[in-house]
N, C-alpha and C positions, 0 to 999 in steps of 0.2 A: 310771437309778436301780436298776432290777432287777439289772443286772449288778453294780453296786457291792454290793448287798445279798448276793448269792450269794457273792462273794469275801470279804466281811466275815464272813459266817456261817462260812465255812471256817476263817478265822483264829480266830473266837470258839470254835469247837469245839476246835481245837488248844490254844487258851489254857486252856479249861476242863479239858481232859484233862491239860495240863501242870500245872495247879494240883493236880489229883488226884495226879499222879506225885510232885510235890515234897512234898505233904502226907504221903504214905506214906513216901517215902525219908527225910525228916527225922525221922520217928518210928521208923524201923528202923535208921538209921545214926547213929553219934556224929558230932559236928562234924568231927573229923579225917578220918574215912573219907568222909564226904559231901564234904569239901573236896577229896579226891583225885578223887572222881567228877566234881565240878564243874570241877576243873582239866582232867581229860580231855575233858570236853564243851567246854570253852573252846578246847582245841586242835582238836577236831573242827570247831567253828564257824569258827575261824581258817583252817584248811585248806580247808574247803568253800567259803568265800567268797574267801579270798585267792588260792587256786590255781585253783579251778574256776569262780568266778562270772563271769569274763569271757566264758566260753563261753555261759552262760545269758543274760547280758545282751545279747550279740550275737544270740542266737537270738530274744530278745524284740523287739529293735529291727529286725532284718533278715529274720527268718523269714517274715513275712507279705508282704514286698515282693520277695522273690527271684524271678528269672525262671527259675531252674534248681533246682527243689525236690529232684530226685533227687540231684544233685551237692551241693547245700547240706547236706542231711541226711546224705548219705554222707560228707561231710567232718567233720561234728560227731563221728561215732563214733570215727574214728582219733585225732582231737584229744583226746577224752576218755581213750582208752586210753593215749595218750602221756603225758598228765598223771599218770595212775595210776602208770605206770612210773617217771616222774621222782620222784614222791613216795616210792615204795618204795625206789628207789636212794638218795635223799637220807637216808631214815630209816635204812637199813642202814649207811651211812657214818657218820652221826651217832652211832648206837648203838655202833658199833665203836670210835669215837674217845672216847666218854664212858662212864664207868662209872656206869650208872644203877641198878645193883642190881635191886631188886624192881620198879622203875618201868619197866623195859624191857617187861614184859608189858603194862603200861598203855599204853605208847607204841604197840605193835603193835595192840592192841585199838582204839585211837583211829584208827589208819590204816585198818584194815578197815572200821570204822564210817563213816569219812569217805567212802570210795568209794561205799558204799551211800547215804549221805545226799546226796552230790553227784549221783548218777544220779537219785534221786528228785526233787531240785530241778530238774534239767534237764527231766524230764518235765512238772513243774508249770509251768515257763516256757513250754513249747510250748502247753499248755492255756490259759495266761494270755494269750499273744500272740494267740491266735485267739478269746479271750473265750468259751471253752467252759466255762461255769460248772458244769454238771452233772458233767463229768469231773473238774474241779478239786476240787469239793466231795467227790465220792466218794473220790478218792485221799487227800485230806486227812483225812477222817473215819476211813478204815481205818488210815492211818499213825498217826494220833493214838491210836486204840485199841490198836494193836500196840505203840507206843512207851510206852504206859502199863502195859499188862499184863505184857509181857516184862521190863522193867527192875524192876518191883515184885516179880515172882516171883523174879528173880535176886537181888535184895536180901534177900528173905526166906529163900531157901534157901542162899545163899552169903555174902552180906555183903561181897563182894569188888568193888572199884571196876572192875577190868578186865572182869569178867564182866558187870557191869551195863552198861558201855559197849558191849560186844559185843551184848548183848540189845537195846540201842537201835538198833544197826546192822541187826539182823535185822528190827526193826520197820519201818525205812525200805524194805527190800526187799519186805516184804509190801505196803506202800503202792504200790510200783511195779507189783506184780502185780495190784493191784486196779483199776488204770486204765492198762493197757498201751498204749504208743504205738508202733504198728508202724513208723513212720518213724524212730524212734530205736532202731535195731537195731545192737548192737555187732558183729554178724557181716556187716552189709551196708555195705561200704566203697566209696565212689565219690570218692576223695580228689581235690580240685582245689586246686592251689596258689593260684590267683587268689582263690578263695573263702576259703581259709585266711588269706591276707593281708588280705582285707577284714574277717574276723572279728578278727584281731589288731589291725588298725589302729583299729577302733572299740572293741573290748572290752578290749584289754590295758591301756591307760592308765586306763580306768574301773575295771578289776579291781584295779589297784594302789591306786587311790584307795579303793575299797570294802574292799580288804584292809587298808589302813591304818586305816580306820574300825573294822574288826573287831579289829585290833590294839589300837585305842583301848578297845574293850570288854573285851578280854582282859588288857591289860597290868596293870590293877589287881590281878587275881588272881595273875598271875605274880610281880609285885613283892611282894605280900603273902606268897606262898609263899617267896620268896627271903629276905625280911627278917624274917618272923615265924613262918611255918609253916602247915601245912594247916588247923589249927583256925580261924585267922582267915579263910582262904579260904572255909571252910564257912559261917561266920557272914555274911561279905560276900555270898556267892552266894545264901544264903537271903533276905537282905534285898533284894538286887537282884531276886530273883524276885517278891517281894511288891510292890515299888515299880515295877518296870520292865516285866516281861513282859506284863501286861495292856495297857499303853500301846503297847508295841512291836507286839503282835499286832493291836491296832486300827489302828495307823498302817500296818502292812504290808497289812492287808486293804483299807484305803482307798487307800493310796498306790500299790500295785502296779497296781490296776485303773485308777487315775487316770492313771498313765503311759501305759497302753495307749490310753486314751481321748484323751490329749493327742497321742500319736503319730498316731492316725487323724485328729484335727482338723488337725494341722500338714500332714500328707501329702495329705489328700483334701478339705479344706475351705478356707474363706477365712481370711485373717489375723485378721480380727475374730472369727470363730467360734472360732479357736484361743485368742485372748485371753479370750473369754468362758468357754471350757472351763477354762482355767488359773485364772481368778478363782474359778470354782466349786470347782475342785480345792483351792485354798488355803483357802477358807472352810470346806469340809467337813472337811478335815484338821484345821484348828485347832479346829473345832467338835466334834471327837471326842477329840483328845488332851488339850486343855486341861481340860475337865471331868473326864476320866478321872484326870488327875494330881491335880486338886483333891480329888476324891472319895477317892482313895487316901491322900492326906495326912490328910484329916479323919478317916478311918476306919482309920488305920494300926494302932491297937491291936487292934481286932477282927479286921482282916484277918490280922494276924500270928497271932492265936490260932487262926484257922480254917485258914490255909494252911500253916503250918510247925509243927514240934515245939516244945515248951516251952523247950528249950535255946537256941532261936534268937529268941525273942520280943523280948527287950530290944534286941538289935542291930538287928532289923528296924524297930522304932519309931524308934530314934535316927537311922538312915540314910535312912529313907523320904523326907523332904523334899528332901534333896540328890539322891538317885537318881531320884526322880520328875521333878524339874526337868531333870536331865540327859537323861532319856528324851524329854521334850518338845522340848528344843533339838535333839537328834539326829534326831528324827522330822521336824521342820520342815526341817532341812537336807537329809536324805537323800531325803525324799519330796516336796520342792518345789523348793528352791533348786538342788539338783544337776540338776534337769530342764533348767535353762538350758544347761548344758554338754552334756548328752546330746542334747537336741533340735537343738543347733547342730553336733553331731558334733565337738565340740572338748573332749574329755574329759581331755586331758593336764594342764590347769591344776588339776584336782581333786587331783592327786598332791601338788602343793606346798602346797595349803591343808590337806590332811590331815597332811602332815609337820609343819606348824606346830602343828596341834592335838595330835598325838601327842607332840611335843617338850614342849609346855606340860604335858600330863598327866604325863609321866615326871618332869619337874622337880618338879612339885607333889607327886607321890607320894613321891619320894625325900626331900622336905622334911617332909611331913606324916605319913607312915605310921609312922616310928620313934617318934613321940611321941603320935600319936592313933590308931594301929592302923587298923582297918577304917573308922572314921569319916573319917580322913585320906584314905583312898582314895576315899571317896564325895565328899568336898569337891573333891578334885583332879579327879575325873571331871566333876563339874558345871561347874567353872570352865573346863575344857578344851573341853567341848562348847559352852559359851557363846561362847568365843573362835572356835571353828570356825564357828558360826552367823554371827557378825558378819563374819568374813573372807570367807566364801562369799557372803554377801549383797552385800558391796561388790564383789567380783570378778565376780559374775554379771552386773552391769549393763553391762559392756563386751562380753559375749558374746551374751546373748539377754535382752532386757529383759522379765523376768517381771512381770506385773501384781501389785501389792501393795495390795489393797483395804484401806480403813480403816473404813468405816462398818459393814459386817457383822461384822468382828472385834471392834469396840467393843461391839456388841450381845451378841456371844458372851461377851466378858469380863464384862459386867455381869450376865448370867445366871449365869455361873460364880460370881461373888462371892456372889450371893444363895443359890445352891445350897450353897456351902461353909459359909456362916453357919448354914443349917438343919442340915446334916449334923454340924457341930461340936457343936451342941446335943444331937444324938442319939448322939454317939460313946461315951457311957458304957456302953451296953449291949453285951454280948458273946454270941457263939454264932452258929451258922450261920443259925438262924431270924431272929435279930436283924439279921444282916448282910443277909439277903435283903430284909427290910423297909426297912433303911436305904438300900440301893441303889435299891429301888423308889421310895421317897420322893424321893431325889436325882434320879432320872430324871424324875419327874413335875414337880418344881420347875424343873429345867433346861428341860424341854420347854415348860413354861408360859412361861418367859422368852423362849425362841425364838419361840413363837407371838405373844407380846405385841410383840416387836420385828419380827415378820414377816421373819425371817431367810430369805434366798433365796426370798422369796415364799411361805413355808410356809402362812401364814394364808390368803392369797388362794386358793391351790390347794385347801385344805380347804373353804373356803366354796364354791368353784365345784363341787366334788364333792358337797357337801351339797345345793346347789341342784339339781344334775343328778338326784340321787336323789329 
């Protein structure tokens, strides 16, 4: 539990600092300029995950079990450099073929920031694989502070989207320096083809799947840009930040450590112990993302007032229910159902499931965006993630039968309903102080429901500790 708390704390710090960044940027930038910045960051996210993530996922799964650590880490470095070279070459060819005008500077800024972000994430994967919470927390905190201060300063002094994106990239490099991993050294090459093939065999299909998932996150913004323009991208991005980023941060903090714990249970413990660990993983994940989504929907008006500028308020409130639901569906799939394919080392089927999900999203966006604007993109995203969740749940049963407990999730759902009813009655007040009070009351009501239901034996453990004291 302590391990989970440390990794969750790291994500909460990043989430809080991200809120600060968005609150400042949406007050300094008009929706159109903020839309260009958000578009650039969506490209950064897509490249970081779609191109580089397979390397990090392979490190996470294989790094702790390798019998040749020198050659393993010596192979990671040249693979990373090769990916950077491929990205730079592809970008040069694409920019030469397309006349992007002023957007060319934004494209190169995104590429530079991507390299920095990908290297930071690779360092974090190593810390996560070895469950080194202190190093992970230190790097995350420093990176969060740097990627808050530098972009906000760039927005204040320049107001230029490319400069702000470059400032974000510099923040990632500062995060790397804060918790340097000597084994991940770009100058220490010990390339081994057999290790490279093992990395590709495990990580590449999974990376394509995760890349498609990232495309699913980004395609709404890209289609909004193509069909309506940067202003709608800015409104949608601000709403997505209010509705989704807190849920995604919590899910990542819980899900990433849960995967490491599941790998250790599968590799080094009994089958029943692994199933118990997975049941606990699912219950904790649902117990975090579901109340977070319900609270965000109930308090969407006040959250919009606190987190983004006034030009974005109305769009944030309208889009929040759809985007929050989409975040829950995506979190349950990515941080639980996908584990079936990763634990079984059969990641290729994930590609086809994500292709179906992306196709559904694109079709719905093309249908709904022209008439409903950013709301149509939110509806399309929600429906697509629901389809992806259902398809993955069905397909996973034939690969690795993940336990799907019912009793504890039912108790969680009941607690969430009570919490939502209370928060809805309190949603009329606005301001940061009111938001803090609303969140505190929601947490207390929800925690009371969990204790009443004795979810995961919480009440029993507390009573035992009280007796022991």
